[in-house]
C-alpha positions as CSV (number, residue, x, y, z in Angstrom):
1,M,-4.1,312.1,-15.6
2,R,-2.7,312.4,-12.0
3,F,-4.1,314.5,-9.2
4,I,-4.1,314.8,-5.3
5,A,-7.4,314.3,-3.4
6,S,-7.9,315.9,0.1
7,A,-10.3,316.8,2.4
8,D,-11.5,318.3,5.6
9,W,-8.6,320.7,6.4
10,Q,-10.8,322.6,8.9
11,L,-8.2,325.4,9.1
12,G,-8.6,327.7,12.1
13,M,-9.8,324.5,14.4
14,A,-9.6,325.3,18.1
15,A,-8.4,322.3,19.9
16,A,-9.4,323.1,23.1
17,F,-8.5,319.9,24.3
18,L,-4.8,320.6,24.0
19,D,-2.7,322.2,26.4
20,D,-2.4,325.9,26.1
21,E,1.3,325.8,24.5
22,A,0.4,323.0,22.4
23,R,-2.4,324.5,20.9
24,P,-0.7,327.4,18.3
25,R,1.8,324.5,17.4
26,Y,-1.3,322.2,16.3
27,T,-3.0,325.2,14.6
28,Q,0.2,325.8,12.7
29,A,0.5,322.0,11.8
30,R,-2.7,322.3,9.6
31,F,-1.2,324.9,7.6
32,D,2.2,323.1,7.3
33,A,0.3,320.2,6.2
34,I,-0.7,322.4,3.0
35,T,2.9,322.9,2.3
36,R,3.5,319.1,2.4
37,I,0.7,318.6,-0.1
38,A,2.4,321.3,-2.5
39,D,5.8,319.3,-2.1
40,L,3.7,316.0,-3.1
41,A,2.1,317.7,-6.1
42,E,5.4,318.7,-7.3
43,Q,7.0,315.6,-6.9
44,R,4.4,313.3,-8.4
45,D,3.7,315.7,-11.2
46,A,0.1,316.2,-10.5
47,A,-2.4,318.2,-12.5
48,F,-4.4,319.7,-9.8
49,V,-5.4,319.4,-6.3
50,V,-9.0,318.9,-4.8
51,V,-10.3,319.5,-1.3
52,A,-13.8,317.9,-0.7
53,G,-15.1,320.2,1.7
54,D,-14.7,321.8,5.3
55,V,-11.6,323.7,4.1
56,F,-12.0,325.9,6.9
57,E,-13.4,325.1,10.5
58,S,-16.4,327.6,10.2
59,N,-17.3,330.7,8.3
60,H,-16.5,332.9,11.3
61,L,-12.9,333.0,11.6
62,D,-10.3,335.1,12.3
63,R,-8.7,337.2,9.1
64,A,-5.4,335.7,10.2
65,V,-6.5,332.4,9.5
66,I,-7.6,333.1,5.8
67,A,-4.2,335.1,5.2
68,R,-2.4,332.2,6.7
69,A,-4.3,329.6,4.5
70,F,-3.5,332.0,1.3
71,E,0.4,331.8,2.1
72,A,0.5,328.1,2.3
73,L,-1.8,327.8,-0.9
74,R,0.6,329.9,-2.8
75,R,3.1,327.2,-2.4
76,V,0.8,324.8,-4.3
77,P,2.5,324.6,-7.9
78,V,-0.9,323.4,-9.7
79,P,-4.5,324.5,-9.7
80,V,-6.6,324.1,-6.5
81,Y,-10.1,323.5,-6.0
82,L,-11.8,324.1,-2.8
83,L,-15.4,322.7,-2.1
84,P,-17.6,324.2,0.3
85,G,-19.0,321.6,3.1
86,N,-21.1,321.5,5.9
87,H,-18.4,323.4,8.3
88,D,-18.0,326.2,5.7
89,P,-21.2,326.2,3.5
90,L,-21.6,328.7,0.6
91,D,-24.3,330.7,2.6
92,A,-25.0,334.4,3.2
93,S,-22.1,334.6,5.6
94,S,-19.7,332.5,3.9
95,I,-15.9,332.8,4.1
96,Y,-15.7,332.3,0.2
97,R,-17.8,335.2,-0.3
98,S,-15.9,337.6,2.0
99,R,-14.2,340.7,0.8
100,Q,-10.8,339.4,2.3
101,F,-11.1,335.9,0.4
102,R,-12.3,337.5,-2.9
103,N,-9.6,340.2,-2.9
104,G,-6.8,337.9,-1.4
105,C,-7.5,334.5,-3.0
106,P,-4.2,333.3,-5.3
107,S,-5.1,332.9,-8.9
108,H,-4.6,329.5,-9.3
109,V,-7.0,328.7,-6.6
110,H,-10.8,328.1,-7.3
111,V,-14.0,327.5,-5.4
112,L,-16.6,325.1,-6.9
113,E,-19.4,327.3,-6.2
114,S,-22.0,325.1,-8.4
115,T,-22.4,321.7,-9.8
116,A,-21.8,322.7,-13.3
117,P,-18.9,321.3,-15.0
118,V,-15.6,322.9,-14.4
119,T,-12.7,322.2,-16.7
120,V,-9.2,322.0,-15.0
121,D,-6.7,324.7,-16.2
122,G,-4.4,323.1,-18.4
123,S,-6.5,320.0,-18.7
124,D,-9.4,318.5,-20.5
125,A,-10.5,316.8,-17.2
126,E,-13.9,318.2,-15.7
127,L,-14.7,318.5,-12.0
128,I,-18.2,318.3,-10.7
129,G,-18.3,320.0,-7.5
130,V,-21.3,319.4,-5.0
131,P,-21.1,322.4,-2.7
132,W,-23.2,322.9,0.6
133,F,-25.2,326.0,0.7
134,T,-26.4,325.4,4.2
135,K,-25.3,323.5,7.3
136,R,-28.6,321.4,7.1
137,P,-29.6,320.4,3.4
138,L,-32.6,318.5,3.0
139,T,-31.5,316.2,0.2
140,D,-28.7,314.1,-0.9
141,L,-26.9,316.6,-2.9
142,V,-24.4,314.1,-4.3
143,A,-27.5,312.2,-6.0
144,D,-29.2,315.6,-7.0
145,A,-26.1,316.4,-8.9
146,L,-25.8,313.0,-10.8
147,S,-29.3,313.1,-11.8
148,G,-28.3,316.0,-14.1
149,L,-25.4,314.2,-15.6
150,E,-24.9,312.7,-19.0
151,P,-22.5,310.1,-19.7
152,T,-19.1,311.3,-21.1
153,D,-15.8,310.3,-22.7
154,A,-14.0,312.8,-20.8
155,T,-12.4,312.3,-17.2
156,R,-14.9,313.6,-14.8
157,V,-14.2,313.8,-11.3
158,L,-17.0,314.4,-8.8
159,V,-16.0,316.4,-5.6
160,G,-18.6,316.1,-2.7
161,H,-19.1,315.9,0.8
162,G,-21.0,314.0,3.2
163,R,-21.1,310.2,4.5
164,T,-22.4,307.5,2.4
165,E,-25.6,305.8,4.0
166,A,-23.2,302.6,5.1
167,L,-21.4,305.0,7.1
168,N,-24.0,307.3,8.4
169,R,-25.1,306.4,11.7
170,D,-28.4,308.6,11.5
171,R,-30.6,306.7,9.5
172,H,-33.0,309.5,9.0
173,D,-30.2,312.2,7.6
174,P,-31.4,313.5,4.4
175,T,-27.9,314.3,3.5
176,A,-26.6,310.7,3.3
177,V,-25.0,310.0,0.0
178,D,-26.6,307.2,-2.0
179,E,-23.7,304.7,-2.6
180,D,-25.3,302.7,-5.2
181,A,-26.3,306.1,-7.1
182,L,-22.7,306.9,-7.0
183,R,-21.5,303.6,-8.1
184,S,-24.4,303.7,-11.2
185,A,-22.7,306.9,-12.1
186,V,-19.3,305.3,-12.3
187,D,-20.6,302.1,-14.4
188,D,-22.5,304.2,-16.7
189,G,-19.7,306.7,-17.6
190,R,-21.2,309.8,-15.9
191,I,-18.2,310.2,-13.7
192,T,-14.8,308.6,-13.6
193,F,-14.1,309.0,-9.9
194,A,-15.7,310.4,-7.0
195,V,-13.7,312.2,-3.9
196,L,-15.9,312.7,-0.8
197,G,-15.1,314.6,2.3
198,D,-16.4,314.3,5.8
199,R,-15.2,311.3,7.2
200,H,-12.0,311.9,8.6
201,A,-10.4,308.6,8.1
202,T,-9.1,307.4,4.7
203,Y,-11.5,305.0,3.2
204,A,-12.4,303.1,0.2
205,V,-15.9,302.9,-0.6
206,S,-14.8,301.2,-4.4
207,D,-11.8,301.6,-6.5
208,A,-13.5,304.8,-7.9
209,I,-14.9,306.4,-4.8
210,W,-12.7,307.3,-2.0
211,Y,-12.8,309.3,1.1
212,P,-9.0,310.8,1.4
213,G,-9.5,312.0,5.1
214,T,-8.2,314.6,6.7
215,P,-4.3,315.5,6.3
216,E,-4.0,316.2,10.0
217,V,-5.6,314.1,12.5
218,T,-8.7,316.1,14.5
219,A,-9.9,313.6,17.0
220,R,-8.7,310.6,19.1
221,R,-10.9,307.8,17.4
222,E,-10.1,308.4,13.7
223,A,-9.1,305.3,12.3
224,D,-6.7,306.4,9.5
225,P,-6.4,310.2,9.8
226,G,-3.1,312.0,8.2
227,N,-3.3,311.2,4.6
228,V,-3.9,312.3,1.0
229,L,-4.5,310.4,-2.2
230,V,-2.3,310.4,-5.1
231,V,-5.1,309.4,-7.9
232,D,-4.1,308.1,-11.3
233,L,-7.0,307.8,-14.0
234,D,-6.1,306.4,-17.4
235,G,-7.8,303.9,-19.4
236,S,-7.1,300.9,-17.4
237,G,-9.2,302.2,-14.5
238,P,-8.3,304.3,-11.5
239,T,-5.3,303.6,-9.1
240,T,-4.7,305.3,-5.8
241,E,-1.9,305.5,-3.6
242,K,-2.4,306.6,0.2
243,V,0.3,309.1,0.9
244,S,0.8,310.2,4.8
245,V,1.4,313.8,5.4
246,G,0.2,314.5,9.0
247,E,2.7,314.7,11.9
248,W,0.4,314.8,14.8
249,T,-1.0,311.6,16.7
250,F,-4.5,311.6,19.1
251,T,-4.4,308.3,20.6
252,E,-6.2,306.4,23.7
253,H,-4.0,304.1,25.9
254,A,-6.1,301.7,28.1
255,A,-4.7,300.0,31.0
256,E,-5.8,298.5,34.5
257,V,-3.9,300.0,37.4
258,T,-4.4,297.9,40.6
259,H,-0.7,297.4,41.6
260,D,2.3,299.2,41.6
261,A,3.9,297.3,39.0
262,D,0.7,298.5,36.8
263,I,1.8,302.1,37.5
264,E,5.5,301.5,36.6
265,A,4.2,300.0,33.3
266,L,2.2,302.5,32.7
267,E,5.0,305.2,33.1
268,A,7.5,303.2,31.0
269,A,4.3,303.1,28.2
270,L,4.2,306.8,28.3
271,D,8.1,307.4,28.4
272,D,8.5,305.0,25.5
273,R,6.6,307.0,23.0
274,S,8.2,309.3,20.4
275,G,7.0,312.5,19.1
276,K,5.5,313.5,22.4
277,H,5.3,317.1,21.5
278,R,3.0,316.3,18.6
279,T,1.0,313.7,20.6
280,A,-2.3,314.0,22.6
281,I,-3.3,311.1,24.7
282,W,-6.3,310.2,26.3
283,L,-5.9,307.6,29.3
284,R,-8.7,305.2,30.2
285,L,-7.6,303.7,33.5
286,S,-9.8,300.9,35.5
287,G,-8.7,299.2,38.7
288,T,-8.5,299.7,42.6
289,L,-5.9,301.7,44.2
290,S,-5.0,302.9,47.8
291,V,-4.6,306.4,48.3
292,A,-0.9,306.4,48.1
293,Q,-1.0,304.4,44.6
294,R,-3.5,307.0,43.3
295,A,-0.9,309.7,44.0
296,R,1.9,307.9,42.4
297,L,-0.4,307.5,39.6
298,D,-1.1,311.3,39.5
299,D,2.5,312.1,39.5
300,V,2.9,309.9,36.5
301,V,0.4,311.4,34.3
302,E,1.3,315.2,35.6
303,R,4.9,314.4,34.4
304,A,3.7,313.1,31.1
305,A,1.6,316.3,30.7
306,D,4.9,318.4,30.9
307,V,6.2,316.9,27.6
308,Y,2.9,315.6,26.0
309,A,0.7,318.0,23.8
310,G,-2.1,317.0,26.0
311,V,-3.0,314.2,28.5
312,A,-6.5,313.5,29.6
313,L,-8.0,310.9,32.0
314,V,-11.2,309.6,30.4
315,G,-13.6,306.8,31.4
316,E,-16.9,306.2,33.3
317,P,-17.4,306.8,37.0
318,G,-16.1,303.5,39.0
319,E,-13.8,302.3,36.2
320,L,-10.9,303.7,38.6
321,V,-11.5,303.6,42.5
322,V,-9.5,304.7,45.2
323,V,-9.9,302.6,48.6
324,P,-7.9,304.1,51.2
325,D,-5.9,301.2,53.3
326,D,-4.8,301.2,56.7
327,H,-1.4,302.4,55.8
328,D,-2.0,305.4,53.9
329,F,-1.8,307.9,56.7
330,S,-0.3,305.9,59.7
331,D,2.8,308.0,59.9
332,L,1.2,311.4,60.2
333,A,0.8,311.0,64.0
334,L,-2.6,313.0,63.7
335,V,-4.8,313.5,66.7
336,G,-7.9,315.0,67.9
337,A,-9.9,316.8,65.1
338,S,-7.3,316.4,62.5
339,Q,-7.4,312.4,62.9
340,S,-11.2,312.7,63.0
341,A,-11.4,314.5,59.8
342,V,-9.2,312.0,58.1
343,D,-11.4,309.3,59.5
344,D,-14.5,310.8,58.1
345,L,-12.8,310.9,54.8
346,V,-11.8,307.6,54.8
347,R,-15.1,306.1,55.6
348,E,-16.6,308.2,52.9
349,A,-14.2,307.4,50.3
350,R,-14.9,303.7,50.9
351,S,-18.7,303.9,51.0
352,Q,-20.6,303.9,47.7
353,G,-22.2,307.3,48.5
354,R,-22.4,310.4,46.0
355,D,-19.7,312.0,47.7
356,A,-17.3,309.0,47.9
357,R,-15.3,310.6,44.7
358,V,-14.8,314.1,46.5
359,A,-13.6,312.3,49.5
360,Q,-11.1,310.1,47.4
361,D,-9.9,313.2,46.1
362,A,-9.5,314.9,49.1
363,L,-7.4,312.2,50.6
364,G,-5.4,312.2,47.2
365,L,-4.6,315.8,47.8
366,L,-3.9,315.4,51.6
367,Y,-1.5,312.5,50.9
368,R,0.4,314.4,48.2
369,L,0.7,317.7,50.2
370,T,2.1,315.9,53.2
371,R,4.7,314.0,51.1
372,S,5.7,317.1,49.2
373,G,6.6,319.0,52.6
374,R,4.0,321.7,51.6
């Protein structure tokens, strides 16, 4: 038996970090990923598709998000099983219980609303869904579901949501998934395979326990996003194939910029990237620049922002320092109060005072304005 495993679609994600022009394109890309999953299911003759939680960004979305989700889901040629996760729990305000969802959901799309075994349409395989009923459960929901299962000869896939204890940074999180309990359930025949959501990177806990990850990247520090899994279950044990379906890239670029050549190298690196209209990049820059050099750097960043989906400077205060030199404003022929004001800004910019950054920015703006002829 073959199926497609996915998770964390987060349809309706706001992506406030993207430029205004890029945001709608990114929103659409998350729906387009469903279409690519549909094509993959047909190409690989999959029996069904499971989505292990966080199908929607929240339970409070514009009705257009639900309508567009249904349009994309109608393209999937096999049954689709959706699991409520921490973003879209099955609570009183659940999107899955809304009138729009109930009335418009395609007939081949099913919500895993309990831990009761569900027989896959057209198959003898069973799904054990582990839905979230609140954003803050007080127990390990996966372990709770496993405790009520008996070994079976049937093919049984558990679909859960949450991070295993090894992946969870919060050691006191009651929802952390007990990895040993999952492994034991596989070993003793209570389940054949487990698909987990919440970790957005594709990751194998074991041969039979996987995080497929999000099909379209959601954050810049995700290790391996943009994939789904093609899972084959037969007598010889499970086999998985990671298939890329994502089109967007979120990335960081770190560089030291102290000399003119460093700025030129950064410009070349930004120019050389492909798919800029689907790339958001965070620049972590360090070094010491003159006002003139910082102005050239700002020009490079601004030109990149015109073609990238998003460009942002990140880093700790003090990583990138501007120290005015004696040549930055020597050709302005300032006199009197104007020269005095510039001198005051230069002194403050060179200091370690709390207003040094403000003075550096002011000098940078002055430099760029005088060179632009405005």
